[in-house]
Structure formats: C-alpha cells, structure tokens
N, C-alpha and C positions, 0 to 999 in steps of 0.2 A: 448477502449483498449482490449487486448486479453491476451492469455496465453503467459507467459514469462518463460525462463529458467534461474534460479538463481543458481549461483555456489559459489565458495569460494572467489570471488572478489566482492567488493561493486558494486552495479548497481543502477543508478537512474532510477526509473520506471515511475515517473510522475514529470513533471516540476512544478515550482512555478506557482500557478494559483489563482489570487485574486478573480475569479468568481466561484471557486469550490463550488459545492453544496454538493457533497458526493464523497467519495472514499472508496473502499474496496479492500482487498487482501485476497485471499483464497489459501491455499496450497492444491492442488487437492488431494483427498483421495487416499491412496495406493491401495484401491480396484479398482480404475480406472487407476492409473499410478503406477505400481508395484514398481518403483524405488523411489517413494516419501516417504522415510523413515527418512529424516533428519528434521532439524528445520530451520525455516525462521525467521530472526531477522529484524525488521523494525524500521525506525526512520525518523521523519520529520525534514528537515532542515540541516541534516548532516549525515554522514555515521554511521551505527550502528556497534556494536561489536558482533562478532559471538561467544558469551560466555553466557551460561545460567545464570551464576552468576553475570553478569554485570547489573548495573542499568542504563546504558547509552542507553538502547533501549526503544522505545515507546511500542513495542509489540513483542511477540514471538509466532510463530505458529507451531503446529505439523500437521501431515497429516490430512486433512479434516477440520481443524480449519480455521476460518475467523476473520478478524478484520477490522474495518472501522469507518469513521466519517460520519454518516448519520443523516440528519435532516428531519423533517416531513413537515415543511413549505416550499413551493416552492421558497419563496423569501429569505429565510435564507441562509447563507453560512456555509460550513463545518467548524468545529472548527479549523482546521489547513490548511492553504493555501500554506504552504511551499512545497518545492520539497520533494518527498518521495524516500528514499533509502532502498534497501534490500540487505541482504547477507545471505548465508546459511552455515551451518557447514558440509554439504555434497554436493558434486558436482551434477549438473544436476537436481535440484528440479524444478518442474513445478508449477507455480502459475498463478492465474487468477487475473488481476488487472482491476477494473472497476471504472471509474471516470465520474462524471456528473457535468456540469457547468450550471450556471444560467446566461443568457445574462445580460450584464450591462444595467442598467436602465438609460435612458437619459431624463432629465427633461428640457422641453423647456418652457421658460417664454416669454410672449409677450412683 
C-alpha cells in the first residue's frame, strides 16, 4: 500500500485479511507535509470516531506518529485481521499504510 489522503469522512484503508502478518499506519510528519497538522483516528472492524475523548478508537495519531500490529515470527499473524478504518479531524491528512501478508500454508497428506 502507499500514501492515502484521509479527511473528515471514514475511509476503509485495508480490507479484512485473514493472512495479515503486519499492518502499520503513519501520519506523515508536518516537516515533510506542511498540512499534516490534524489527528488520525483508527479502528479495526468498524468506523472510528473523530473525537480525542472517545474510547471507541483503537489508536490516535498526531503528525509523525505511527501505530501498527507487527509480529516478529514470519509464521504468526497480526493481532487483528479485520478491515482497518481511518478518519481525521482535519481535511487532507496524508498517511502511509503498509500491510504485509503471510501466504496460507497448505498441508498435503498422502
């Protein structure tokens, strides 16, 4: 995946993926993208709420911050394989979303 523009409407940035190994989201620093001065709210499985006081979000990012589900073993899955939704409290925020999957293992028995 690559850079995405997140605004005031919910946006699904990653579909449900049972083979997900890792996923991370970073709000590009404002030193690189001057307009990135807002907050990004993320939630797995359903749309988040663009409110810093809400406990309905899985994570909140400010400029330069990152969050993700990353595992060290190549055969493990990420902790959350549901779809990932983002919303911002400011229009036109640029985020980078990176997802990696592990191929499904097929066991063949004679």
